C-alpha positions in Angstrom: 0.0 0.0 0.0 1.0 3.6 -0.5 1.3 5.8 2.5 -2.0 7.4 1.6 -3.8 4.0 1.7 -2.0 3.1 4.9 -3.1 6.4 6.4 -6.8 5.8 5.7 -6.5 2.3 7.2 -4.7 3.8 10.2 -7.5 6.4 10.7 -10.2 3.7 10.7 -8.3 1.4 13.1 -7.7 4.3 15.4 -11.4 5.2 15.5 -10.6 8.6 14.0 -12.5 8.0 10.7 -16.0 6.7 11.2 -19.1 6.3 9.1 -22.7 6.8 10.0 -24.8 9.9 10.7 -23.2 12.9 12.2 -23.7 16.7 12.5 -20.7 19.0 11.9 -20.1 22.1 13.9 -21.5 24.1 11.0 -24.7 22.1 11.3 -24.2 20.0 8.1 -25.4 16.4 8.2 -22.5 14.2 7.2 -22.2 10.4 6.6 -18.6 10.4 7.8 -16.7 12.1 10.6 -13.1 12.7 11.4 -12.2 13.1 15.1 -8.4 13.5 15.5 -9.0 13.7 19.3 -9.2 9.9 19.3 -5.5 9.6 18.8 -4.3 8.8 22.2 -1.3 6.5 22.3 2.5 6.9 21.8 2.3 4.3 18.9 -0.4 6.3 17.2 1.5 9.6 17.6 4.6 8.0 16.0 2.7 6.6 13.1 0.8 9.8 12.6 4.1 11.7 12.4 5.4 9.2 9.8 2.4 10.0 7.5 2.9 13.7 7.8 6.6 13.3 7.2 5.9 11.2 4.1 3.7 13.9 2.8 6.3 16.6 3.6 9.1 14.6 1.9 6.9 14.3 -1.2 5.9 18.0 -1.4 7.9 20.3 0.8 10.8 22.1 -0.8 14.3 22.6 0.7 13.6 26.3 1.2 11.5 25.6 4.3 13.5 26.6 7.4 11.0 25.7 10.2 7.8 23.9 11.1 4.9 25.5 13.0 2.0 23.8 14.9 -0.9 26.1 15.9 -2.1 25.6 19.5 -3.5 23.3 20.6 -4.0 20.4 18.2 -1.1 21.4 16.0 1.4 21.1 18.9 1.7 17.3 19.0 1.4 17.1 15.2 4.4 19.4 14.6 6.5 17.5 17.2 5.6 14.1 15.7 6.2 15.3 12.2 9.6 16.9 13.0 10.6 13.7 14.8 9.6 11.5 11.8 11.3 13.8 9.3 14.6 13.3 11.1 14.2 9.7 11.8 12.9 8.6 8.3 14.5 11.2 6.0 17.4 12.7 7.9 15.8 16.2 7.7 16.4 17.9 11.0 13.8 20.7 11.0 13.4 23.3 13.7 9.8 23.5 15.1 7.8 25.9 17.1 4.3 26.4 18.4 2.4 29.3 19.9 1.0 29.9 23.4 -2.7 30.8 23.5 -1.8 33.5 26.0 1.4 35.5 25.8 3.8 34.7 28.6 4.8 37.9 30.5 7.5 36.4 32.7 10.7 34.4 32.2 11.7 34.4 28.5 8.2 35.8 27.6 6.7 35.9 24.2 4.1 33.9 22.4 6.3 31.3 20.8 7.7 28.0 22.2 10.6 26.2 20.6 12.5 27.7 17.7 12.4 31.4 17.5 11.4 32.5 14.0 13.7 34.9 12.3 13.3 37.4 9.5 13.5 35.6 6.2 12.4 32.3 7.4 10.1 30.0 5.3 7.5 28.3 7.4 5.4 25.2 6.9 2.2 24.9 9.1 1.2 21.5 10.4 -2.5 21.2 11.2 -5.1 18.4 11.5 -8.4 18.9 9.6 -9.1 22.5 8.4 -12.8 23.3 8.5 -13.2 27.1 8.4 -9.5 27.9 8.3 -9.7 30.1 11.4 -6.6 28.6 13.2 -4.5 28.9 10.0 -5.6 32.5 9.4 -4.9 33.4 13.1 -1.4 31.8 12.7 -0.6 33.8 9.6 -1.7 37.0 11.4 0.3 36.0 14.5 3.5 35.7 12.6 3.2 39.3 11.4 4.0 40.3 15.0 6.8 37.7 15.4 9.1 38.0 12.3 9.0 38.8 8.6 8.5 35.3 7.4 7.0 33.6 4.4 4.2 31.1 5.2 4.8 28.7 2.3 3.1 25.4 3.1 0.1 24.1 5.0 0.1 20.3 5.7 -3.2 18.8 6.8 -4.4 15.2 7.4 -7.6 15.3 5.3 -9.0 17.6 2.7 -12.8 17.3 3.1 -13.2 19.2 -0.2 -16.1 21.3 1.1 -17.1 24.8 0.4 -15.8 27.5 2.8 -17.3 31.0 2.7 -17.0 31.0 -1.1 -17.8 28.4 -3.7 -14.3 27.0 -3.5 -13.0 24.9 -0.6 -11.6 26.4 2.6 -8.2 25.1 1.5 -8.5 26.8 -1.9 -9.5 30.0 -0.1 -6.3 29.8 1.9 -4.3 29.2 -1.4 -6.0 32.1 -3.0 -5.8 34.6 0.0 -2.2 33.8 1.1 -0.5 32.1 -1.8 0.2 29.2 0.5 0.8 25.6 -0.9 -1.7 23.3 0.8 -0.9 19.6 1.0 -3.4 17.1 2.5 -2.1 13.6 3.3 -5.4 12.3 1.7 -8.6 13.8 0.2 -12.1 12.6 0.8 -12.2 11.4 -2.8 -9.3 9.1 -2.0 -11.2 7.9 1.1 -14.3 7.2 -1.0 -12.3 5.1 -3.5 -10.4 3.0 -1.0 -12.0 -0.2 0.3 -12.1 -2.6 2.0 -10.2 -2.2 5.3 -9.1 -5.4 7.2 -11.5 -7.4 5.1 -14.4 -5.2 6.0 -16.2 -3.0 3.5 -16.8 0.3 5.3 -17.8 2.2 2.2 -20.3 0.0 0.5 -22.5 1.2 -2.4 -25.0 2.8 0.0 -22.3 4.7 2.0 -20.5 5.7 -1.2 -23.8 7.1 -2.5 -24.4 9.1 0.8 -20.8 10.5 0.6 -21.2 11.5 -3.1 -24.5 13.1 -2.3 -22.9 15.1 0.6 -20.2 16.3 -1.8 -22.8 17.2 -4.3 -24.6 19.4 -1.8 -21.6 20.9 0.1 -18.6 20.1 -2.0 -16.4 22.9 -3.4 -16.9 24.0 -7.0 -13.9 23.6 -9.2 
């Protein structure tokens, strides 16, 4: 299997990717749900980092000088990804993440880990982007930290849904900030991949529901 196929299997086995009847935060009724909060073991964190690292190795250019994980979910992701990049590809990347509240004592500041410098090229590591709020906040945050270029955004799944425009939220980010967005997998790749461990999670009925959901809420090309 490719790392993409392995990742889909991994999400299902971890209880992160589930199928049924769910309601998203935006109120949309969806036949599938991705809950990255269900990752909870060291083995899962190590594997998750490997999948992000594989995606980075495939897409991320050598101009990137540091990785950034937005608080809170991005913090373990950026640490796991940086560890796997070094372990699997011998790419030793500095990483950092932000505090939700600026520290006013000790070393102070809003950033933990690597201190971004003017001229740095940054890759953001996130989980599943819905409205893009955390990413936009991260880009605004860096305007007060250093004169950097936000070049890449790595996410686990592209749901390929409309944001505030007819295009997807990820396409909005591409358009608004000129950032290269790289998902490990897309929902289209999830729909086309079956079975898992000998079990068909996406049968013809589920596939029809997922296709209907995309027809209703999917981004326009």
